[in-house]
C-alpha atoms as an extended CHARMM CRD file, in Angstrom:
* protein
*
       219  EXT
         1         1  MET       CA              0.0000000000        0.0000000000        0.0000000000  PROA      1               0.0000000000
         2         2  ASN       CA              2.7880000000        2.4360000000        0.8710000000  PROA      2               0.0000000000
         3         3  GLY       CA              4.4740000000        1.7430000000       -2.4300000000  PROA      3               0.0000000000
         4         4  ILE       CA              1.2870000000        2.6380000000       -4.3050000000  PROA      4               0.0000000000
         5         5  GLU       CA              0.9160000000        5.8790000000       -2.3490000000  PROA      5               0.0000000000
         6         6  VAL       CA              4.4790000000        6.9280000000       -3.1060000000  PROA      6               0.0000000000
         7         7  SER       CA              3.9620000000        6.1380000000       -6.7920000000  PROA      7               0.0000000000
         8         8  GLN       CA              0.7830000000        8.2290000000       -6.9180000000  PROA      8               0.0000000000
         9         9  LYS       CA              2.5660000000       11.0690000000       -5.1930000000  PROA      9               0.0000000000
        10        10  LEU       CA              5.4420000000       10.8630000000       -7.6540000000  PROA      10              0.0000000000
        11        11  ILE       CA              3.0470000000       10.8420000000      -10.5920000000  PROA      11              0.0000000000
        12        12  SER       CA              1.2830000000       13.9500000000       -9.2480000000  PROA      12              0.0000000000
        13        13  PHE       CA              4.6360000000       15.6820000000       -8.7620000000  PROA      13              0.0000000000
        14        14  LEU       CA              5.8710000000       14.8400000000      -12.2650000000  PROA      14              0.0000000000
        15        15  THR       CA              2.5300000000       15.9290000000      -13.7140000000  PROA      15              0.0000000000
        16        16  PHE       CA              2.6340000000       19.2480000000      -11.9110000000  PROA      16              0.0000000000
        17        17  LEU       CA              6.2910000000       19.9990000000      -12.6720000000  PROA      17              0.0000000000
        18        18  PRO       CA              5.7740000000       21.0110000000      -16.3450000000  PROA      18              0.0000000000
        19        19  LEU       CA              2.9650000000       23.3600000000      -15.2640000000  PROA      19              0.0000000000
        20        20  PHE       CA              5.3040000000       24.8080000000      -12.6550000000  PROA      20              0.0000000000
        21        21  PHE       CA              8.0210000000       25.4950000000      -15.2450000000  PROA      21              0.0000000000
        22        22  ILE       CA              5.6110000000       26.8490000000      -17.8620000000  PROA      22              0.0000000000
        23        23  SER       CA              3.9230000000       29.2090000000      -15.3960000000  PROA      23              0.0000000000
        24        24  LEU       CA              7.1980000000       30.5840000000      -14.0390000000  PROA      24              0.0000000000
        25        25  THR       CA              8.6510000000       30.9350000000      -17.5480000000  PROA      25              0.0000000000
        26        26  ILE       CA              5.6430000000       32.8960000000      -18.8370000000  PROA      26              0.0000000000
        27        27  HSD       CA              5.7860000000       35.0770000000      -15.7170000000  PROA      27              0.0000000000
        28        28  GLU       CA              9.4480000000       36.0070000000      -16.2010000000  PROA      28              0.0000000000
        29        29  PHE       CA              9.0480000000       36.3950000000      -19.9710000000  PROA      29              0.0000000000
        30        30  ALA       CA              6.2290000000       38.8830000000      -19.3380000000  PROA      30              0.0000000000
        31        31  HSD       CA              8.5500000000       40.9480000000      -17.1430000000  PROA      31              0.0000000000
        32        32  ALA       CA             11.3150000000       40.8480000000      -19.7750000000  PROA      32              0.0000000000
        33        33  TYR       CA              8.9990000000       41.6230000000      -22.7010000000  PROA      33              0.0000000000
        34        34  SER       CA              7.2470000000       44.5440000000      -21.0270000000  PROA      34              0.0000000000
        35        35  ALA       CA             10.5810000000       46.0210000000      -19.9100000000  PROA      35              0.0000000000
        36        36  TYR       CA             11.9170000000       45.6930000000      -23.4780000000  PROA      36              0.0000000000
        37        37  LYS       CA              8.8370000000       47.3660000000      -24.9620000000  PROA      37              0.0000000000
        38        38  LEU       CA              9.1500000000       50.2060000000      -22.4500000000  PROA      38              0.0000000000
        39        39  GLY       CA             12.8000000000       50.9250000000      -23.2590000000  PROA      39              0.0000000000
        40        40  ASP       CA             14.9350000000       48.6490000000      -21.0650000000  PROA      40              0.0000000000
        41        41  ASN       CA             17.0500000000       46.1010000000      -22.9780000000  PROA      41              0.0000000000
        42        42  THR       CA             18.7340000000       44.6630000000      -19.8600000000  PROA      42              0.0000000000
        43        43  ALA       CA             16.7820000000       41.4050000000      -19.8260000000  PROA      43              0.0000000000
        44        44  LYS       CA             16.9810000000       41.0490000000      -23.6200000000  PROA      44              0.0000000000
        45        45  ASP       CA             20.7750000000       41.4950000000      -23.6110000000  PROA      45              0.0000000000
        46        46  LEU       CA             21.0460000000       38.7680000000      -20.9510000000  PROA      46              0.0000000000
        47        47  GLY       CA             18.9790000000       36.3320000000      -23.0020000000  PROA      47              0.0000000000
        48        48  ARG       CA             15.9570000000       36.5440000000      -20.7210000000  PROA      48              0.0000000000
        49        49  LEU       CA             13.5440000000       37.6810000000      -23.4570000000  PROA      49              0.0000000000
        50        50  SER       CA             12.8580000000       34.0390000000      -24.1300000000  PROA      50              0.0000000000
        51        51  LEU       CA             10.2120000000       31.3480000000      -23.6330000000  PROA      51              0.0000000000
        52        52  ASN       CA             12.9530000000       28.7900000000      -23.0650000000  PROA      52              0.0000000000
        53        53  PRO       CA             12.4780000000       27.6440000000      -19.4330000000  PROA      53              0.0000000000
        54        54  ILE       CA             16.2050000000       26.9710000000      -19.0430000000  PROA      54              0.0000000000
        55        55  LYS       CA             16.8790000000       30.7060000000      -19.4090000000  PROA      55              0.0000000000
        56        56  HSD       CA             14.7610000000       31.4400000000      -16.3420000000  PROA      56              0.0000000000
        57        57  LEU       CA             15.4230000000       28.4930000000      -14.0420000000  PROA      57              0.0000000000
        58        58  ASP       CA             17.2110000000       29.0260000000      -10.7560000000  PROA      58              0.0000000000
        59        59  LEU       CA             19.1860000000       26.0490000000       -9.4170000000  PROA      59              0.0000000000
        60        60  ILE       CA             17.9180000000       26.4550000000       -5.8590000000  PROA      60              0.0000000000
        61        61  GLY       CA             14.4430000000       27.8280000000       -6.4950000000  PROA      61              0.0000000000
        62        62  SER       CA             13.5210000000       25.8220000000       -9.5950000000  PROA      62              0.0000000000
        63        63  VAL       CA             15.2520000000       22.5100000000       -8.9250000000  PROA      63              0.0000000000
        64        64  ILE       CA             16.4030000000       21.9440000000       -5.3420000000  PROA      64              0.0000000000
        65        65  MET       CA             13.4370000000       23.5030000000       -3.5140000000  PROA      65              0.0000000000
        66        66  PRO       CA             10.7330000000       21.6720000000       -5.5290000000  PROA      66              0.0000000000
        67        67  ILE       CA             12.5400000000       18.3520000000       -4.9800000000  PROA      67              0.0000000000
        68        68  MET       CA             12.9020000000       19.0710000000       -1.2500000000  PROA      68              0.0000000000
        69        69  SER       CA              9.2280000000       20.0720000000       -1.0640000000  PROA      69              0.0000000000
        70        70  PHE       CA              8.2450000000       16.8130000000       -2.7290000000  PROA      70              0.0000000000
        71        71  ALA       CA             10.4960000000       14.7430000000       -0.4740000000  PROA      71              0.0000000000
        72        72  SER       CA              9.2470000000       16.4520000000        2.6860000000  PROA      72              0.0000000000
        73        73  GLY       CA              5.5800000000       16.2870000000        1.7800000000  PROA      73              0.0000000000
        74        74  PHE       CA              5.0540000000       20.0700000000        1.8510000000  PROA      74              0.0000000000
        75        75  ALA       CA              3.3120000000       22.0000000000       -0.9230000000  PROA      75              0.0000000000
        76        76  LEU       CA              5.5160000000       22.6700000000       -3.9300000000  PROA      76              0.0000000000
        77        77  ILE       CA              7.7290000000       25.6630000000       -3.1870000000  PROA      77              0.0000000000
        78        78  GLY       CA              9.9660000000       27.2730000000       -5.7580000000  PROA      78              0.0000000000
        79        79  TRP       CA             10.8100000000       30.2980000000       -7.8500000000  PROA      79              0.0000000000
        80        80  ALA       CA             12.5360000000       31.3600000000      -11.0510000000  PROA      80              0.0000000000
        81        81  LYS       CA             15.4910000000       33.6660000000      -11.5910000000  PROA      81              0.0000000000
        82        82  PRO       CA             14.2050000000       37.2630000000      -11.2660000000  PROA      82              0.0000000000
        83        83  VAL       CA             14.3830000000       39.2700000000      -14.4930000000  PROA      83              0.0000000000
        84        84  PRO       CA             16.7430000000       42.2430000000      -14.0490000000  PROA      84              0.0000000000
        85        85  VAL       CA             15.1920000000       45.6240000000      -14.8010000000  PROA      85              0.0000000000
        86        86  ASN       CA             17.0280000000       48.9540000000      -14.9720000000  PROA      86              0.0000000000
        87        87  ARG       CA             14.4660000000       51.5950000000      -14.0810000000  PROA      87              0.0000000000
        88        88  ALA       CA             16.7580000000       54.3200000000      -15.4720000000  PROA      88              0.0000000000
        89        89  ASN       CA             16.2580000000       52.9300000000      -18.9910000000  PROA      89              0.0000000000
        90        90  LEU       CA             12.4780000000       53.0020000000      -18.8330000000  PROA      90              0.0000000000
        91        91  LYS       CA             10.6740000000       55.8020000000      -20.6200000000  PROA      91              0.0000000000
        92        92  ASN       CA              8.6610000000       56.7760000000      -17.5540000000  PROA      92              0.0000000000
        93        93  GLY       CA             10.5400000000       55.4400000000      -14.5210000000  PROA      93              0.0000000000
        94        94  LEU       CA              8.0510000000       54.6840000000      -11.7610000000  PROA      94              0.0000000000
        95        95  ARG       CA              4.9820000000       54.2340000000      -13.9380000000  PROA      95              0.0000000000
        96        96  ASP       CA              6.7100000000       51.8870000000      -16.3680000000  PROA      96              0.0000000000
        97        97  ASP       CA              8.3700000000       49.9700000000      -13.5470000000  PROA      97              0.0000000000
        98        98  ALA       CA              4.9210000000       49.3620000000      -12.0580000000  PROA      98              0.0000000000
        99        99  VAL       CA              3.7480000000       48.0840000000      -15.4500000000  PROA      99              0.0000000000
       100       100  VAL       CA              6.7640000000       45.7670000000      -15.7280000000  PROA      100             0.0000000000
       101       101  SER       CA              6.2350000000       44.4930000000      -12.1830000000  PROA      101             0.0000000000
       102       102  PHE       CA              2.5330000000       43.8750000000      -12.7700000000  PROA      102             0.0000000000
       103       103  ALA       CA              3.1370000000       42.1700000000      -16.1330000000  PROA      103             0.0000000000
       104       104  GLY       CA              4.3520000000       38.9870000000      -14.4130000000  PROA      104             0.0000000000
       105       105  PRO       CA              1.2980000000       38.4060000000      -12.1900000000  PROA      105             0.0000000000
       106       106  LEU       CA             -0.9930000000       39.5070000000      -15.0330000000  PROA      106             0.0000000000
       107       107  SER       CA              0.4920000000       36.8300000000      -17.2980000000  PROA      107             0.0000000000
       108       108  ASN       CA             -0.4160000000       34.2240000000      -14.6690000000  PROA      108             0.0000000000
       109       109  LEU       CA             -3.9880000000       35.5070000000      -14.5320000000  PROA      109             0.0000000000
       110       110  VAL       CA             -4.2160000000       35.2330000000      -18.3340000000  PROA      110             0.0000000000
       111       111  LEU       CA             -2.7750000000       31.7090000000      -18.1550000000  PROA      111             0.0000000000
       112       112  ALA       CA             -5.3120000000       30.8090000000      -15.4600000000  PROA      112             0.0000000000
       113       113  VAL       CA             -8.1740000000       31.9400000000      -17.7060000000  PROA      113             0.0000000000
       114       114  ILE       CA             -6.7650000000       29.9150000000      -20.6180000000  PROA      114             0.0000000000
       115       115  PHE       CA             -6.4250000000       26.8170000000      -18.4300000000  PROA      115             0.0000000000
       116       116  PHE       CA             -9.9620000000       27.3270000000      -17.1320000000  PROA      116             0.0000000000
       117       117  PHE       CA            -11.4990000000       27.4730000000      -20.6220000000  PROA      117             0.0000000000
       118       118  CYS       CA             -9.5050000000       24.3860000000      -21.5950000000  PROA      118             0.0000000000
       119       119  PHE       CA            -10.9010000000       22.6560000000      -18.5160000000  PROA      119             0.0000000000
       120       120  LEU       CA            -14.4270000000       23.6680000000      -19.4620000000  PROA      120             0.0000000000
       121       121  ALA       CA            -13.9130000000       22.2250000000      -22.9460000000  PROA      121             0.0000000000
       122       122  LEU       CA            -12.9950000000       18.8800000000      -21.4000000000  PROA      122             0.0000000000
       123       123  PHE       CA            -15.6750000000       19.0780000000      -18.7340000000  PROA      123             0.0000000000
       124       124  HSD       CA            -18.4240000000       19.4850000000      -21.3030000000  PROA      124             0.0000000000
       125       125  ASN       CA            -16.9670000000       16.6890000000      -23.3870000000  PROA      125             0.0000000000
       126       126  HSD       CA            -18.9110000000       13.4800000000      -22.7830000000  PROA      126             0.0000000000
       127       127  GLY       CA            -15.6480000000       11.5430000000      -23.0720000000  PROA      127             0.0000000000
       128       128  LEU       CA            -14.3730000000       13.1500000000      -19.8770000000  PROA      128             0.0000000000
       129       129  MET       CA            -14.9460000000        9.9570000000      -17.9450000000  PROA      129             0.0000000000
       130       130  GLY       CA            -12.2200000000        8.2500000000      -19.9340000000  PROA      130             0.0000000000
       131       131  SER       CA             -8.9700000000        7.8630000000      -17.9960000000  PROA      131             0.0000000000
       132       132  TYR       CA             -6.9240000000        9.9390000000      -20.4410000000  PROA      132             0.0000000000
       133       133  ASN       CA             -9.3770000000       12.8430000000      -20.4640000000  PROA      133             0.0000000000
       134       134  LYS       CA             -9.6580000000       12.6730000000      -16.6650000000  PROA      134             0.0000000000
       135       135  ALA       CA             -5.8680000000       12.8960000000      -16.3240000000  PROA      135             0.0000000000
       136       136  ALA       CA             -5.8000000000       15.8230000000      -18.7650000000  PROA      136             0.0000000000
       137       137  ALA       CA             -8.6010000000       17.5760000000      -16.8700000000  PROA      137             0.0000000000
       138       138  ASP       CA             -6.7440000000       17.1490000000      -13.5750000000  PROA      138             0.0000000000
       139       139  MET       CA             -3.5510000000       18.5590000000      -15.0840000000  PROA      139             0.0000000000
       140       140  ILE       CA             -5.3720000000       21.5490000000      -16.5980000000  PROA      140             0.0000000000
       141       141  TRP       CA             -7.1630000000       22.1850000000      -13.2940000000  PROA      141             0.0000000000
       142       142  TYR       CA             -3.7840000000       22.2320000000      -11.5310000000  PROA      142             0.0000000000
       143       143  GLY       CA             -2.6550000000       24.8170000000      -14.0800000000  PROA      143             0.0000000000
       144       144  PHE       CA             -5.7160000000       26.9540000000      -13.3900000000  PROA      144             0.0000000000
       145       145  TYR       CA             -5.3140000000       26.7520000000       -9.6280000000  PROA      145             0.0000000000
       146       146  PHE       CA             -1.5480000000       27.3370000000       -9.6350000000  PROA      146             0.0000000000
       147       147  ASN       CA             -1.7600000000       30.4330000000      -11.8360000000  PROA      147             0.0000000000
       148       148  ILE       CA             -4.5850000000       31.9590000000       -9.7960000000  PROA      148             0.0000000000
       149       149  PHE       CA             -2.3500000000       31.3390000000       -6.7720000000  PROA      149             0.0000000000
       150       150  LEU       CA              0.6890000000       32.9220000000       -8.4860000000  PROA      150             0.0000000000
       151       151  PHE       CA             -1.3190000000       35.9860000000       -9.5050000000  PROA      151             0.0000000000
       152       152  PHE       CA             -2.3570000000       36.8500000000       -5.9670000000  PROA      152             0.0000000000
       153       153  PHE       CA              0.7840000000       35.5760000000       -4.2390000000  PROA      153             0.0000000000
       154       154  ASN       CA              3.0800000000       37.7780000000       -6.3250000000  PROA      154             0.0000000000
       155       155  LEU       CA              0.9450000000       40.8310000000       -5.5500000000  PROA      155             0.0000000000
       156       156  ILE       CA              1.6480000000       40.5100000000       -1.8190000000  PROA      156             0.0000000000
       157       157  PRO       CA              3.6690000000       43.6660000000       -0.9560000000  PROA      157             0.0000000000
       158       158  ILE       CA              6.5530000000       41.8190000000        0.6740000000  PROA      158             0.0000000000
       159       159  PRO       CA              9.9760000000       41.7730000000       -1.0210000000  PROA      159             0.0000000000
       160       160  PRO       CA             11.1280000000       40.1210000000       -3.1850000000  PROA      160             0.0000000000
       161       161  LEU       CA              7.5840000000       39.7070000000       -4.5670000000  PROA      161             0.0000000000
       162       162  ASP       CA              6.3220000000       41.9590000000       -7.3710000000  PROA      162             0.0000000000
       163       163  GLY       CA              3.7870000000       43.5490000000       -5.0620000000  PROA      163             0.0000000000
       164       164  SER       CA              6.5260000000       45.3210000000       -3.0850000000  PROA      164             0.0000000000
       165       165  PHE       CA              7.8390000000       47.0050000000       -6.2670000000  PROA      165             0.0000000000
       166       166  ILE       CA              4.3420000000       47.9500000000       -7.3810000000  PROA      166             0.0000000000
       167       167  LEU       CA              3.6600000000       49.4600000000       -3.9450000000  PROA      167             0.0000000000
       168       168  TYR       CA              6.8200000000       51.5970000000       -4.1690000000  PROA      168             0.0000000000
       169       169  ASP       CA              6.1200000000       52.6690000000       -7.7550000000  PROA      169             0.0000000000
       170       170  LEU       CA              2.6080000000       53.7880000000       -6.8430000000  PROA      170             0.0000000000
       171       171  PHE       CA              3.5400000000       55.3340000000       -3.4770000000  PROA      171             0.0000000000
       172       172  PRO       CA              7.2460000000       56.2830000000       -3.5510000000  PROA      172             0.0000000000
       173       173  ASN       CA              8.2100000000       57.4040000000       -0.0520000000  PROA      173             0.0000000000
       174       174  LYS       CA             10.6820000000       56.5730000000        2.7170000000  PROA      174             0.0000000000
       175       175  ILE       CA              8.5420000000       53.7490000000        4.0850000000  PROA      175             0.0000000000
       176       176  THR       CA              8.0720000000       51.9020000000        0.7930000000  PROA      176             0.0000000000
       177       177  ALA       CA             11.7340000000       52.5300000000       -0.1160000000  PROA      177             0.0000000000
       178       178  LYS       CA             12.7690000000       51.0160000000        3.2020000000  PROA      178             0.0000000000
       179       179  LEU       CA             10.5730000000       48.0090000000        2.4670000000  PROA      179             0.0000000000
       180       180  LEU       CA             12.4220000000       47.3640000000       -0.7900000000  PROA      180             0.0000000000
       181       181  SER       CA             15.7680000000       47.4580000000        1.0330000000  PROA      181             0.0000000000
       182       182  PHE       CA             14.8440000000       44.6230000000        3.3950000000  PROA      182             0.0000000000
       183       183  GLY       CA             16.7520000000       42.0650000000        1.3240000000  PROA      183             0.0000000000
       184       184  LEU       CA             16.9720000000       38.7480000000        3.1640000000  PROA      184             0.0000000000
       185       185  TYR       CA             14.7010000000       40.0950000000        5.8910000000  PROA      185             0.0000000000
       186       186  GLY       CA             11.9500000000       40.3640000000        3.2880000000  PROA      186             0.0000000000
       187       187  SER       CA             12.1920000000       36.6330000000        2.6210000000  PROA      187             0.0000000000
       188       188  LEU       CA             12.0410000000       35.9500000000        6.3570000000  PROA      188             0.0000000000
       189       189  ILE       CA              8.9530000000       38.1400000000        6.7080000000  PROA      189             0.0000000000
       190       190  LEU       CA              7.4140000000       36.2630000000        3.7860000000  PROA      190             0.0000000000
       191       191  MET       CA              8.1030000000       32.9180000000        5.4610000000  PROA      191             0.0000000000
       192       192  PHE       CA              6.5380000000       34.2460000000        8.6760000000  PROA      192             0.0000000000
       193       193  PHE       CA              3.4740000000       35.2810000000        6.6620000000  PROA      193             0.0000000000
       194       194  ILE       CA              3.2060000000       31.8170000000        5.0880000000  PROA      194             0.0000000000
       195       195  TYR       CA              3.2860000000       30.1070000000        8.4830000000  PROA      195             0.0000000000
       196       196  SER       CA              1.0090000000       32.6300000000       10.2030000000  PROA      196             0.0000000000
       197       197  PRO       CA             -2.8070000000       32.6090000000       10.4990000000  PROA      197             0.0000000000
       198       198  LEU       CA             -2.8410000000       35.2170000000        7.7140000000  PROA      198             0.0000000000
       199       199  TRP       CA             -1.9370000000       32.4600000000        5.2680000000  PROA      199             0.0000000000
       200       200  GLY       CA             -5.2820000000       30.7960000000        5.9200000000  PROA      200             0.0000000000
       201       201  ILE       CA             -7.0540000000       34.0440000000        5.0060000000  PROA      201             0.0000000000
       202       202  PHE       CA             -4.9760000000       34.3150000000        1.8470000000  PROA      202             0.0000000000
       203       203  MET       CA             -5.8620000000       30.7630000000        0.7910000000  PROA      203             0.0000000000
       204       204  LYS       CA             -9.5490000000       31.4880000000        1.4170000000  PROA      204             0.0000000000
       205       205  LEU       CA             -9.1930000000       34.3610000000       -1.0640000000  PROA      205             0.0000000000
       206       206  ILE       CA             -7.8150000000       31.9170000000       -3.6490000000  PROA      206             0.0000000000
       207       207  THR       CA            -10.7280000000       29.5380000000       -3.0190000000  PROA      207             0.0000000000
       208       208  PHE       CA            -13.2370000000       32.4070000000       -3.2350000000  PROA      208             0.0000000000
       209       209  VAL       CA            -11.8870000000       33.5550000000       -6.6240000000  PROA      209             0.0000000000
       210       210  MET       CA            -11.8950000000       30.0050000000       -7.9830000000  PROA      210             0.0000000000
       211       211  GLU       CA            -15.5130000000       29.6080000000       -6.8640000000  PROA      211             0.0000000000
       212       212  ILE       CA            -16.3910000000       32.7810000000       -8.7850000000  PROA      212             0.0000000000
       213       213  PHE       CA            -14.9870000000       31.2120000000      -11.9580000000  PROA      213             0.0000000000
       214       214  ILE       CA            -16.8630000000       27.9730000000      -11.2760000000  PROA      214             0.0000000000
       215       215  ASN       CA            -20.1680000000       29.7360000000      -10.5900000000  PROA      215             0.0000000000
       216       216  LEU       CA            -19.8810000000       31.9390000000      -13.6890000000  PROA      216             0.0000000000
       217       217  ALA       CA            -19.2070000000       28.8490000000      -15.7910000000  PROA      217             0.0000000000
       218       218  GLY       CA            -22.1930000000       27.0920000000      -14.2540000000  PROA      218             0.0000000000
       219       219  ILE       CA            -20.2500000000       23.9690000000      -13.3200000000  PROA      219             0.0000000000
């Protein structure tokens, strides 16, 4: 019995991994593309204006952490290599930086919508009960859920998440500037948030938004 459980867990992990890479790649590409269109070639010159996942993968965040998460039984944790942006090259510094920062989460929202419509197409297909269609539906649903999660998670105003840059760009002052300078402390604050009661509230928000999609689709 234990062997079967481990196998099922491994299958779920391997199924989710491509979605993980695709979602992170699209997110970072959106940052790079929007920065390029707004006048900053930094990411393009470093080869980051690409849909090749290898260009965006981080050894620790994209490989080691997901494997450790799988081995430990925790939810999949990971990240991609942040796209470098030089605000000085942007046509309209703060405004354009906010656009570039928001482009990543927005791309995940767009991906979530695409995954959701793909799921609906399978759901309304009478062949959904077949094992192959069921596996496809599960995979697409994971993609929908994960990208809704990424959209809201990256908007949290805690560095190094995009939300902290958006907050500064919209309200540039000493407080928001200090927030951006937290460095490692920002990651520690983020970990505290994840393991605090606030995380439960955040996850309820994710569930609430997913239910809105489901209700609108009449599932």
